[in-house]
N, C-alpha and C positions, 0 to 999 in steps of 0.2 A: 721305968728307967732301967737302962742296962749299963753295966760297968764294962768298959773296954780298957784293956791293958795295952798301953802304947810304949814307945821307946823311952819317952821321958817320964813315964809314970802312968798313973791311972787317969783315964779320961771319962767324963760323964757324957752320955749320949741321950738326947731327948728326941725320939722319933717324931712326935707330933709337931715339935718346933721345927724340925728339919723339913717336914712336909709343908708347914705353913710358910717358912722362909722360901722354899722352892716354889711354892704356889705364888707367893708375892712377886718373886723375880719373873715368873712366867707372865703374871698380870702386867707388870711394868713393861716387859718385852712386847706383849700383845698390844698394850696401849701405844707404845712407840711405833710398832709395826702398823697399827691402824692409822695413825696420823701420817706416817711416811708413805704408805701404799694406797690409802683411800682418801683421806681428808685433803692432803696437799695437792695431789693430782686433780681432784675435783675443784679445789679452790682456783688453781691456775687455769682450769678449763672454764669455770664459771665467770671469772673476772673479765676475760675478753668478751664473753657473751653479754655481760652487763654493760660494758663500755659500748659495744655495738648497738645494744638496745637504746642506750642514751642518745647516741648519735642519730640513730634512725628516728627516735622520738622528736628530737630537735628539728630534724629535716622535715618530718611530717607536720610539725607545728608551724614551721615557716611556710610550707606548701599550703597548709590549710588557711593560714592568714592571707596569703596571696589569693587563694580561691575566694575567700570572703570579700576581699577588696574588689576583685574582678566582678563579683556578683553585685556589689554596691554600685560600682561604676556603670554597669549595664542597667541597673535599676534607676536609682535617683541619687547620684553621688553628691557629697558635700566637698568643699574645698579641702577639708582635712583628709578625706579619703584619697584624693588625688595626690596630696603631698606625701601621705604615707606610702603610696605605691611608688611614687617617683624616687623616694629615698632608697627603696629596696630594689628597684628594677632599672634605674637609669644607668646606661653604660658609662656616662661621664663620671657619675659618682663612684661606680665600681673601679674605674681606672684611677681616680684620685685616691681611693682607699688602698689600692695595690701600690701606688707610688709612695704613700705614707709608710706602708709596711716595709717597702724596700729601703727607705731612708732610715728606718729604725734598725734594720739589720746592718746597715752600713757602719754603725757605731762599732760593732764587733770586728768588722774588717779593718777599720782605721786604727783601732787600739790594739790589734794583735801584732805579735812579733813577725818580722819577715820570715818566709819559709827557709828552713835550713838547706844547705847544699851538701850533697854527697857525691864524690867523684871517685871513680875506679879506673885503673889503667892496668892493662895486661900486656906483657912483652913476650911475643913468641921467641923461641930459641933461634938465634942467628949467630953462626960462628964468626961472622965478620965483625961483630961488635968488639970493641976494645975498651968498653967502659964498665965492665963487670958482668955479673951474672944476675942482675935484677930480673925478676919474673912478674911481680905483682905489687901494686901499691893502691891504697884507698885513703881518702881524706874526707873528713866531715867538718863542716864549718857553719857557724851561726852568726848572723849580724845582729848586734845589739844597739839600738838607737840610744842617743844621749838621754840620760834620765830627765823625764819631764816632757819629752817630745811627743810620745804617744798620748799622754794626757791632754796636751794642747790640741793634737789632732782629734781627740775624742770630743773636746769642746766645740770644735768646728762641726763635727758630725751631729752633735746634739742640736746646734742651731739649725742645721739643715733639716733635721727631723721636725723641729718646731715649725719651720717654714712649710714643710710638706703637710703638716697638720693644718696649718692656716690655709693652705691651698685647697685642702679637702673641704674646710669650712666655706671657703669662697665658692667652690664648685657647687656645694649643696645650696648655698645662698642664691647664686645666680640661677640654678635650675629651679629652685622654688619660686623665684621672681618670675621666671618665664611661665611657669605653670599658673601662677596667680594672674598674670596678664592675659594668658590665653583663656583662663576660666572666665574672667570678666568680659573679654571680647566675645566669647561664645555665648555668654549670657545675654549680652546686648543684641547679638545677631538673632537669637531666638525670640527675644522680646520684640525686635523690629519685625520679624516675620509675623508674629501674632498681631501687631498693630497694623501691618500692611494687609493682612487677611481681613481684619475687622473693617478697615477703611475700604477695601475692595468690595465687600458685601454692601456697605453703605452706598458706595458710588453706583454699584449695580442697581440698587433700589432707586436711586435718583435718576439713573439713565432710563430705567423703565417708566418712571413717572414722567420724565421729559418726553419720551417717545409717545406716550399716551396723550400727553397734553398737546404735543405738536400735531398728532393726528386729529385732535379736536380743535385745532387752530387757537389754542390757549397759550402757546409759547412760541418763541422764535426758533428757527433752525440752528442759530448760533448757540443757543443754550443746550440743545441736544448734542451738538458736536463737542461743546466744552465738556459735558459730562462723559461722553464717550472717550475723548482724548485723555481726560484725567483718570478714567478707569483703566485705560490701556497703560498709562504710565505707572500706576500702582501695580499692575500685573507684572510689568517689567522689573520693578523694584523687588517684587517678591521672588521672581526667578533669580535675580542677582543675589539676593540675600541667601537663598538656598544654596547657591554655588559657594558663597562665602562661608556658609555653615559647614559644608563638606570640607572645604580647605582648612578651616580652623580646627575641625575634628582631627584631620590628618596631622596637623602641626602638634596638637595636644597628644595624640597617640604616639608620635615620634618621641616626645619628651618622656612618655611613660613606657617606652619600649614595647608598644603594642602594635598589632597589624594596622596598616593605614586606614582601612575601612571598618575597624572595630567600633561597635556601637557604644555611644555615651548617652546615658539616659538623661532625663530632665534634671537640670542643675538646681540644687537648693539655693534659695536666696541667702545672700550674705548681707547682714545689716551694715549700714554705713556708719562707721565708728569714727568720731572726731579725734584729732590729735590732742595729746595731753602735754606736749612740750612745745615751747616756743622756738623760733628760728635760731636764736643765739644758743639756747640749750642744745639744739640739734647739732650745731657746729661742734660743741664740746663733746657730745656723745659720739660723734663720728671719729674724733681723734682717739677715743678709747676703744671703740668697738669695730671700726671698719677694718676688714681683713687686709686690704692693700696697705693701709698705714701700719698695721701691726707687722705685716711681712717686711716692710721697709725698715721698721725698728729692729726686728730680729736680724735683718740683713746687716744693719750697722753693728750689732753684737758679733755677727759672724766675721765681719771685716776686722774687728778688733782681735778676735781669736786667731784670724789668719796672720795678723801682725806678729803674734806670739809664735805661731808656727814658723814664720819666716825667720825669726830670731834663732829658733832651734835648728833650722836648716843650715845655718852658718856655723854650727858647732859640729865637732867630729862625731863619727859613728865608729863603734868598736866591732871587732870580729874576733871570735875565738874558734879554735878548731882542734881536731885530733887527727893524726896521720899514722898510718900503719904501712910498713914496707916489708915485703918478703923477698929474700934473695936465695936463689937455689944455685949451689955450686955445680960445676961441670962434673967433678969427680963423684961417682956414685956412692963411695964410702964416706964422703965428707958430710958434715951436718949442715942444715940450712940455717940461715941467720934471719931473725925477725927483729925489726926496728920499730920503735914507737916514738912519736913526737907530739908535742903540744904547740899549737899555733896561736899567736895573738897579733892583731893588727888594728889599725885605725885609719880613717880617712883624714886627709889634711886639707881643710878648707882655706887654702892659701890664696885663692883668686878673689881678692878683695873687691874688685870691680863687680863681679857677679853677685857677691854677697850684698854689696850696697844696692845693686839693682833690685834684689828681692825685697829689701827693707823699704825702699822708696815706692815700689809697686804696691806693697801692702798698705803703706800710708796713703797713697793715692786712692786705693780702694775704700779706705775708711772715710776719706773726705767725700767721695762719690756717694757712699751709702748715707752719710749724714744729709747730703743735699737732696737725695731721693726721698727722704722722709718729709722734708718741706714741700717737695713737688707733689707728693700724694696728698698732703694736707690741703694745699691750695686747690688741687683738682677736685677734691671732695667738697670743699666749700662752694666751688663754682657749680658743681652738679647739684648740690643740695639747694642752692638758691634758685636755680632754674626749675627744678622739680617741685620745690615748695610753691613757687608762683603758679605753676600749672595745676597743682593740687588745689590751691586756694581758688583759682579761677574756675575750676570744675565745681567746687563747692558753691561759689557764687551763682554759677549758671543753674545748678540744681535748685537753689532757692528762688531764682528769678523765674524759671519755667514752672516750677511746682506751685509757687505761691502767687504768682502774678499773671504771667502770660497764658499759661494753660487754662486757668479759670476764666480769664477774659475771652479766650478763644472758644471755650465751651459755651459761655453765655452768648457770644456773638453767633455761634452756630445755631443755638436754640432760637434766637431772635430771627435769624434768616429763615429758619424753618417755619416759624409762625407767619412771617411776612409772606413767604411763598404760598402758604396755604390760604392766606387772606387775599392773595393777589396784589399785595403792595410791593413785593420784591420779585426779582427775576430768579430763575433757576441757576443762572450763572453766579449770582451773589451767594446762593446756598452752596454751590460747588466750591467756590473760592474760600468761603469760611471753613468748609470741610477740609480743604487742602491745607489751610493754615493750622487747623487743629491737628491734622495728621503730622505735619512737619514739627510742630511743637512737641508732640508725643515722642517722635524720634529723637528730637534734640534732648529731651529730658532723659530718655534711656541712654543716649550717647554720653551725657554728662555724668550719669551714675557709673557707667562703665569706666569712663576716664578717671573718675575719683578713685575707684578701686585699683586701677592700673597704676596711677601715679602714687598712690599710697604704698603699693607693693614696691614700686621702683624706689621711692624715698627710703623705705625701711631697708631695702637692699643696699642702698648707698651707705646708710648709717651703720647697718649691721646689727640692729636690735629693734625691738618693737617700739613703736611711737604712740600706740593707742592705749597703753596701760603702764602705770608705774609700779615698780616693786614695792612691797610693804615697807621695807626699810629705806626707801629712797627719800632722802631729805634734801633733794636737789633744789636749790633756790632758783626761781625764775628771774631772768634778767630783763631789762628793757628790750622790747622787740622792735625790729625794723619793720617798716611797712611792707606787706607782701606785694 
């Protein structure tokens, strides 16, 4: 310890403490410098890179998912695979999503204040003027709507956003229904091709038997011609079905936003699931879930909000402003004059006829919207009744062909084959029973495809699944009308 004599007396000096304090300050400065010059620049450099990597990862995940779906569709797709792809790739769905986003942003536009106005005016020097030495003036003004008007406009924008969301749901629903219908149609066509090919081989075998028997004088020429004509008809059916298959693949690819001739592998079988709701319950479900009815209901809410907006349009709007004016005198030694002013104004809604027209137009729109709700309900009930009948009819045809007609035709074909071998029946009888069996097979496949198509259409009309009830659904079934 050293003693230092200062002005105010004796000071005590501790060199090791001074060095420690100095070193401490240097450490603090170095720590701050490290964060200021190294850590924070790296942080602000790494943060955009992390964000970029997240975006790229999400994009790659979406691309990988599309690649997987494409591979499944080319291989052996299920209906779920097609629906997943159409939701991500359909242009109609993308357009509806963009429309919904636009309606959401419209809320900020409708609830924002009008743009302010700024006006500037400059007067060049003109000796002929006799109204002073004004050189420059500027004015700023802002329009302020009546309190509550922007909130009312926001409620209208909210209903428009809800309508856009429902339109998106309707687009997704309609696109999914089209995909399901095309799926079942393509499944039927390929099943019909398989049946036709099987029948063609059988008829070719019969034709060969008939030609051999005719050469041995054991059958008539009519029997051989009958077998040949039936074989030719089946070959024509097969060619027609192949053209229909290519057409249906093009239609399905258009819904999936794929090239027209893109391959679609063998479709997986979809089980035939029965309805769990009755007709009267379906009517009630449609009133709750059908998008068209919900759009009409929200449209009625929008009309009531527009009535409120019309009431605010008949109230005044206010305007506030600020004005600055600069006057330069002609004499060079005179001082300039600066003037300031505050402006206030308001609109005068004195044209009562126009104001009354706004109110009455808004009320008429409310009545129209309420009527449109009933129109949509009645239209939905009509579509449900018609589609429900077609669905039940397809179900009855499936039962008829599968359980009665097709087994009988198979038995008749076996009997005709035995009789033909024993010489008790003609080849024509065998060919005709073969044709009946062939037609019943096609009819059964057609009925199965129709059941799937009408089920998709009925669920599209209602807006919800009709083949499974939620766990918390305590919906009581009511007395049903006959299908």
